[in-house]
N, C-alpha and C positions, 0 to 999 in steps of 0.2 A: 679430729675434724674430718668431715666427709670430703670427698673429691669436689662435690658441688659447692660446698662452702669455701674450700680452698680456691677453686677457680673463680668464684664470685668475688672473694676478697682481693685476689691478685688483680683481676680485671678492673675492679672498682678503684683500687689504688692507682693502677697505671692510667686509667681513664681520667681520674681526678687530677693527677699531675699534668697529663696532656692537655685537658680542657683548661686548667688553670693557666698554664703557660700561653695557650692560644688566646684565651679571653683577655688576659693581661696585656699581651702584645697588641691585640685588636683595640682594646680601650686606649692604650697608650698612643697608638697610631691615630685614632679618631681625635683624641685630646690634642695631640701635637698639630694635626691639620687644622683644627678649629682655632687654636691659639695663633698659629701662623697666619691663617686667613684674617683673623681679627686684627692682628698687628699690621698686616699689609694694608687692610682697609683703612685703619687709623692713620697711617702715614700718608696714604693717598688723599685722605680727607683734608689734611692740613698742608698739602703741597702748595696751594695758592698763597699761603702765608709766607712761604719761603721765597717766592718770586715776585710778590707784589709789594710796592713801597708801603711803609708803615701807615701813612695816612689813608691809604685806600684798602686796608685790611678789612676783611669781612669774614663772618663765620658761615660757611655754606651749610653746616649742619648744627642744629641746636643742642646736640648731645655730646659735643666734644669739649673737653677741658683743655685750655691753652694758657701757658705761662711762659714768661721770658725774663731771664735774669732775676728770678725771684718775684717778679711782678705779675700778678694774675691778670690776664687779658680777657679770657672767657672762662666763666665758672658757672655753668648751668646747674651744678650740684651743690653750690655754696659750701665747698669744702676748704676753701682758703688756699694759701700758698703751699705748693708741693715741691720739694727739692730732691726727692729720691725717685728712682725708676723701679718698676717691678709691679707685682700684684699685691694689693693691700686690701684689708677690710676696714671700712670707715663707716661708722654709724649703722652697722648691720648690713652694709652693702659691699660688694666686691668690685674693686676698680683695678685697672691696669694702666700704668704710666710708662711712656716711652720717651726717649730723647731723639728729637729730629733737628739736627744741627744745633742752633742756639735756643730751640724751643723744647718745652716739656709738654707733651700732649697726653691726655688720658680719656678714659671712657668707662662707663659703668658696664661691667660684664656679668652682673648678677644673673641675668637670664641664661647666659651661656654656662655659668657654673652650675645652675640648677639643672640645665639640660644634661650636662655631663654626669651629674649625680644621679639623674634618672636613668641614664644609660648604664651607669655602674650598678644600680639596683636591678635593672633588667638582666644584666649579665649574671649577677648573683643568683637570681631566680632561675635563669637558664641553666646555670651550673648545678644548682640543687636538684631541679626537676630532672635534668638529663642524667645526673648521677644516680638518682633513685630509680629512674626508668631502666637505665643500663644494668644496674645491680639486680633488679627484679627479673628482667629478661634473661640475663646471664644465668641466674640461679635456676630459672624455669627451664631454659633450654638445656643447661648442663644436667639438671635432674632428669630430664626426659632422655638425654643422650646416654646417660650412665645407667639407664633402667636395666639394660641387658647385662651390664657388668655387675649390678647389684644382685640380679637374679642368679648370675653365675656364682657369685660368692655365697649366696644363700643355699643354692643347691650343692655347692662344694662341701659345705658343713654337714650335709646329710650323708655323705659317702662314708661308709664304714670300711674297716680293714678287710672284711670278707666280701665286699662288693666291688671287686676290681674290674668287673665287666661293664660297669656303668660308663656311658659316654654321653657327652653333651651334644645337643642338636645345634648346629651352627645357626645363629640368628640372622645371618645375611645382612648385616649392617654395613658391610663393605668398608670396615675400618679396623682398628687395632683389636676390637673385641672379637671379630671373626678370626683374626690371627691367633689371639689368645686361646680361644676355644679349640682351634685346630691343633695348636701346639700342645695343649693340655691332653687332648685325645690321643695324640701321638705318644706323649709321655706315658699315659695310662696303658697304651698298647705295649710299650716296652716293659713297664712294670709288671703287667699281667703275664707277659711272655716269660720274663725272668722268674716270676713267682711260680709259674707252672713248671718251669725247668727245675727250680729248687725242690718243688713238691715232688716232681717226678724222680728227681735224683734221690731224695730220701726214701721214696717208696721202692725204687729199684734196688738201691743199696741194701735196704733192710731185707728185701726178698732174696737177693743173690748171696748175701753174707750168711744166711741161716745155715746152709749146708757146710761151708768151710769152717764156720765157728763151731758147729756141732762136731766136726771132725777133729778140730784142735782140742776141744774139751775131752772127746773120747780118747785120743792118743795121750793126752796129759794124764787121764785117770789110769790108762794102761801102763804108762811109765811109772806112775806112783805105786801101782800094785806089783808089777813084775819086772820093771825096767832094770832095777839094781841087781836082779838075780839072773836074768836071761839076756845075753849080749845080742842075740838075733832080734829079739823083741825091741831092745833098745835102739838098734840100728834102724829097724823098720819104722819105728815111731819117729825117730829123728828125721829120717828121709821124708816121711809123709808130712811131718810138720813143716819142713823146709819147702816142699812142693806146694802145700796148701797156703803157706804164707806168701809165696811168690804169686800164686793165683789171686790171692786176696789183694796183693799190691797192684797187679795188673788190672784187676777189676776196679779198684778204687781210682786208679789213674784214668782209666777209660770213662768211668762215671763222672769224674771231675771235668774231663774234656767235654762230655756231653752236656754238662750242666752250664757251660759257658756259652753266652751269646756272643760269638766271636765277630769282631769287625776286621775283615781281612783286607790287607793292602795288596793290590795286584801289581805284578811286574812281568816282563818277558823273561822267561827262564830257559837257560840252555839245558836241555834234557840229558844230554850225554854226561856233562859234568855232574849234574845232580845224581843221576842213577849210579855212576861209578863210585861216588862217595857213599851211597847207601849199600851197594854190593860189597864194598870193602869191609863192612862189618860182619859179613857172613863167612865163617871159616868151614872148610871141608864140605862145602855145598857147591855143586856145579851150577853156575848161573851165567848164561850167555847174554851179552848186550849186542844188539844188532841195530844198525842205523844211527840216525842223529836227527835233531830238530829242536824247535823251541815251542813254547806254549805260554799263553797269558794266564798266570795263576799266582797264588800265594806260595812262596817257597816252603815255609814251614808246614803248611797244610798239605801241599802236594807231596812232601817228603813222608808225612804220616800215611797218606793214601798209598803210595808205592810200597812202603815198608809193610803195611798191612796186607796188601795183595801178594807180596812175596812170601810173607809168613803163612798166609792161607794156602799158597801153592806148595810150600814145604810141608805143612801139616797134613794137607788133604790130597796132595798129588804125589808125583814122582819126578825125580831128576831126569834130564836136566831142566832147569827153569830158564825160560827164554823171555827176555824183555826186548820187544821191538819198538824202536823209536821212529816217529815220523814227524812231519810238521803238524803241530796241534793235535797229536794223537800218540797214545801209549798203549801197548798191548803186553799183558803179562800172562804167559802160558806155562802150564806144567804138562807132564806126560802121564798123568794118572788115568783113572777110569772114566773121568768126566762126571757131569752132574745131571741127574734125571730132570725131566721137564717139569714135574710138579715141584721139585725143590728150587728150580730156577726162579719160579714166580714169587717165592717167599724168602729168598736167600738174603735180601737186604733188610729184612724185618729185624727189629730189635729183639734180642734174646732167642732168635730162632737158630737152632743148630740141629745137625743130624745126630743119630744115635751114637755114631762112632766118634763124634767130636768131643774133645776134652776141654774146649774153651768155654767162654761165657756167652757166645752168640752176639758179641758187640763189635767185633772187628770190621765186618762188612757193613754193618749199620753206620759206624763212624765214617767209613769210606764214602758211603752214599751221602751222608749229611754234609761232609766237607766238600764233596764234588758239587752238591747243590748250592752251597754258599759261594763257591768259586764260579758258578755258571757253567760247569762241565757236565757232560753226559757220561754215564757209566752203565755198561750193560755186559751181558755174557754173549760172546760170539758163537754162532752156530758152527761148531767145529768138532773134529774127532776128539780132541782133548779140551780141557777147560781153559778158555781164554777170556780174560777180563779186558775190556776196552774202555779207556778213558780218553775222551776227545772233546774238542771245542768245535762245534759246527760253524759253518759260515753264517748262519742265521744268528747265532749267539754273538759272533764277532760284531755284527752290525747293530 
């Protein structure tokens, strides 16, 4: 059942119940008022009979029936003695009889009954016509109101798996349809982003794993041919396989990190405590920690950033490594030869590495990506040695 049909059905049922209750109450009120008025008028009409001596009694109205103690005094309708009170049908006519002290008085109320029946018929017609009109208008308006929703569903069925860039144009209906289209487009943005990340992950992994896999196959064949005869070849092959395996492990871990669309929870972090915990993992390497401060960031992501910067300083620079801490600022320096200007411009690019580098060119790219996600700036300071600066500017804080 379509939304239009459902809304029409529910609206019609609710309207029918509401109208039925209102019309029944209205009819009952009209009927009650008419009968009460008729009874009151009837009592008032025979009031002279209650205060006038019997010999002087007269009938002020020629349509009132009067009897006393079973004796008919006035009978304009020729219906005979009546001993009961209430509403009765006699000879196809409707009469009402009341007791007024020792009298029974009555009146033909057939016109009143017919009038009430006519009112009842009118109410039934009003009920039927109103219900039909409301049902039609509800269906028409709902059908028109859900036009954009039906178009949305129709267009949605046309989207294929390879068309993730498709976006709906907001119909500007200023209702839930606008919100639905907006949320769907946001969902498609996330789906497309994650799809591209996965696609990029597969492409990058397949590209970067070719060389280490070829090395593993080469050393495996070398072991198969000469490893059981030559201990030097055996040791060289085992060492190379171990190093290649470690590089593959690091590469896969980095690629998995890159493939994730991380949602980072931010908190105020004590830099001294965090950096001391990181430095404790480095043995036989001179690392100096200078200063103190805090910064708004994600703890796990910032730990990866600092560790990668320290690793980069160790692999490409010279000891001692200095980590200077300030409020909303971190500087990681080594005492190596420094970085050339042309390399500085591309150092944060993915898979970019110098000829001397033995890594995969992902460390600084990951650092830049995580800093961007945390709203932190990272750059290389113009200095004699290589100094990486990670900071949160006042503009970012606001």
